C-alpha positions, 0 to 999 in steps of 0.5 A: 675870424668870421669865415676863417677855417683851419685844417688840422691833420691828426687826432693824436695827443697833439691834434686833440690839444689844439682842439681842446685849447681852442674850445676852451678859449671859445667858451671864454668868448673868444672868436675862433675860426672853424676847425676841421680835423682829418684823421685817418684812423677810426678813432682819436688817439694817434699812436696810442690806438693799438692794432693788431695790423701791420703794414697796411690797414683795412683801407690799404694805407700804411698802418700809422700806430706803433703801439704793442701790447704790454707797453708800459710808459718808460717815463713817470706820469708825473712828467707828463700830467696835464695840469688842468686835469690830473691823474687824480681827477681821472681816477679818483686816487693816486696811482703808480708812477709808470702806467700801462698804455690802457691807463695812459690812454684812458687818462687821455680820453677822460680829458678829451671827453670833458669837451663834448664838442671836440668829436664833432670837428673830427672827420674820422676815416679820412686821409689828407692826400695833398696840401698846397699854398696858394700865393695869389690868394694866401690860403691852402688848398686840402685834398683828402680821401674818405677811406670808408667810401673810397672816395677822393673829395673836392678840394677844401680851402683853408686859411690855416693848416696845423700838422699834428700827424706825429713822426713815428709812423714811417719806419727808417729801414737800413739794409745790411749785406745778406739780410735778403737771404736771413732765414728768420723773421725780419722786422722793423719796430714799428711792426712789432706787436707782442713780446710773447711771440719771441719766447725762446727765441735768439734776437738781434736788436739793431739800434741803441735807442728807446725802441731797442732798450724797451723791446729788448726789456720786454722780450727778455721779460717774456722769455726770449732765450738771448737778445743781442743789441747792436750799436752804431755810435755808442752802446746804451751801457745799462747793467743788463740781465744775462740775456742781453749783451751789446755789440758793435755794429752789424756788418753782414749776415750769412745764413742766420749767423750775424757778424759784428764790427768787432769780429764776434758773430751771433746765431740769430732766429729774428732780426728787429730793426729799431732804427728809428723814423723818418720825418715824413709828410708826403701829403704836403707840397715840397715847399711846406714840407718839414725835413730833418732828423728826430732832433730836439730842434728842427731847422725852419721852425720858429718857436719850434712850431711856425714853418718859416718857409712858404706859407706866409706864417700860416702853417704850423707843426705840433709835436714834430721834435724829439721829446722828453716832454710829451703831453704837456709840450703838445698842449702848450704848443697847441695854445700857442698856435690857437693864440697866434692865429687869433692874434694874441701874440704879435708875429715877429719880423722875418729877420727875428724868426730866422735868427731865432730858429738858427740860434736854437738849432746851434745850441742844440748841436752842441748838447752832450748828453741826455741831461743836457737835453733835458735842460734844453727842452725844459728852457724851451717849454718854459719860454713857450708856456710863458709867452702864451701865458699857459698858467702852470709851471710845467718844469719836470727837469728833476724828475727827468734827471732822476729817471735817467740816474734810476735807469743807469742804476738798474734798467730792470727796476726804474719803473718800480720807483715812485715820484711826486706830482708837481701839480697835486704834491701827492706821492705816488704809491709804489706798484703792485708788483715789479715791472719785470713780474707785471704781465697784466697791463689792464686797468684794473690791474694797474689800479691795484697798487699798494705800498 
């Protein structure tokens, strides 16, 4: 692999796993290509970096992060724990199952800092502007910009491209009749920063997935006077507190009055669009660009990773699908990519590639509910981990199924539960106070656990 180069786009959890797994193999004596990682933010972490900014950043670039203050994990840490660096390894003791953002981010940074050379591979404050595949030379031309210097850099040539920039930063923002003249605040969940701002407000949440669920809870927790969640396909159906209700889809807005499909109406002070994100890779040329919805398996990706269009098997996407598994799935995908590049896994024939992803896409289309989705992604992850010899059993399906049951039982208390680590076997302590009463999300406060 002498002289070969990999362009890695993004230094969030997916991109950092690529660097981490590559370094582990390099330390074992494997010969790997040079990796150059472009990161538009000033620090690693991707979405886990909190910023007060919305819209555009200090360089006039679209703000990448959708992170907000007081975010707590909406899944048990035991379902995302990295087997070679457990939470006990990092914190020196067991901690509660549902940590805050600060706790999770500190954990991730602890693993990345184990490999001191990783940071040297990253060009911070550098945004990729264009990626083209050169058929005649079987390589890629990458153009990036140094944001600090406001300088477009000369084109660079790479043999491989790994896209790890995520898909939760370009909002999907539908329009509704009358929304232009609504007298209150209208924003997308991407620009939500602090539930404190909505104390005593009447809120309309458009959407019925994770963003609507979590922001509704956060705003109720911090004192919103009332919250209506409006759904298009089906309601979330949880046993909400009295301040949260659900209604069919919003049809029109007249002044501050929101009208719904069932004929009811609601006076709102603020509308928050929890309407998801677009899969958007504008820096890639058209023939390299993944498209589709945020689903469990996307068309055109062999093993959910390798782009089967132009690029002759040298373009990869890490962390591009909808996720139950997060950190562990990114890590397995990263190892698969690195081993594929260095030739540890033979490339299948073209027919096999097409048949493989088409089969998974067809199976995905038949999934009926969240439990089917959990089993589907568990099977996908287990197969990938076995193929690249990841070395650990990552099956957390029982944890995910239990989580869904806990949420159905009481959406207010599911974060107060305790799970055992599949890696260490340790049962987590219960949190020091219930989620709805936990207002201090600092690391010190979150580590003060007791039974």
